[in-house]
GUVO-142551 format. One record per residue (C-alpha): residue number from 1; residue in one letter; x, y, z. Coordinates in steps of 0.05 Angstrom, whole numbers. Example, Ala and Ser with C-alpha at 12.3 -4.5 7.8 and 13.67 -1.06 7.14 Angstrom:
<nodes>
node k 1	r A	x 246	y -90	z 156;
node k 2	r S	x 273	y -21	z 143;
</nodes>
This chain:
<nodes>
node k 1	r M	x -460	y 291	z 206;
node k 2	r K	x -419	y 310	z 268;
node k 3	r R	x -412	y 384	z 256;
node k 4	r T	x -465	y 425	z 292;
node k 5	r T	x -442	y 496	z 278;
node k 6	r G	x -406	y 532	z 222;
node k 7	r Y	x -404	y 528	z 146;
node k 8	r F	x -373	y 478	z 99;
node k 9	r D	x -370	y 460	z 25;
node k 10	r L	x -415	y 405	z -4;
node k 11	r L	x -377	y 364	z -56;
node k 12	r M	x -395	y 306	z -102;
node k 13	r L	x -349	y 244	z -97;
node k 14	r D	x -311	y 268	z -159;
node k 15	r G	x -296	y 335	z -125;
node k 16	r T	x -348	y 377	z -161;
node k 17	r K	x -372	y 432	z -115;
node k 18	r V	x -448	y 428	z -104;
node k 19	r Y	x -454	y 485	z -55;
node k 20	r A	x -398	y 531	z -31;
node k 21	r S	x -422	y 552	z 38;
node k 22	r A	x -473	y 506	z 70;
node k 23	r K	x -496	y 524	z 140;
node k 24	r A	x -495	y 464	z 187;
node k 25	r K	x -561	y 484	z 220;
node k 26	r D	x -598	y 482	z 153;
node k 27	r C	x -574	y 411	z 137;
node k 28	r S	x -608	y 347	z 160;
node k 29	r L	x -586	y 275	z 160;
node k 30	r L	x -621	y 235	z 105;
node k 31	r E	x -591	y 167	z 123;
node k 32	r R	x -532	y 139	z 162;
node k 33	r A	x -468	y 122	z 125;
node k 34	r K	x -457	y 48	z 111;
node k 35	r T	x -384	y 58	z 90;
node k 36	r L	x -326	y 104	z 107;
node k 37	r L	x -296	y 151	z 55;
node k 38	r I	x -223	y 171	z 65;
node k 39	r K	x -190	y 225	z 24;
node k 40	r K	x -114	y 219	z 20;
node k 41	r R	x -73	y 282	z 9;
node k 42	r Q	x -1	y 289	z -11;
node k 43	r A	x 44	y 324	z 39;
node k 44	r P	x 73	y 391	z 16;
node k 45	r V	x 145	y 393	z -10;
node k 46	r G	x 195	y 400	z 48;
node k 47	r F	x 147	y 371	z 99;
node k 48	r E	x 181	y 322	z 146;
node k 49	r K	x 145	y 270	z 187;
node k 50	r P	x 158	y 276	z 261;
node k 51	r S	x 206	y 223	z 286;
node k 52	r I	x 178	y 171	z 333;
node k 53	r R	x 226	y 139	z 382;
node k 54	r A	x 211	y 73	z 416;
node k 55	r L	x 215	y 73	z 491;
node k 56	r E	x 259	y 21	z 523;
node k 57	r V	x 225	y -20	z 577;
node k 58	r S	x 271	y -46	z 631;
</nodes>
């Protein structure tokens, strides 16, 4: 856990909310993660990715 202050939601992997407002100070690390979980989100309609221009090297 990297967060040291504030509140956050605790969710199961399927998205079921376990606790709505957990305080970071009251939580403790049970074990280190052995994998990385990435949640992909779809961009909102009308959202444009910023354009990336390659720099020319002379």
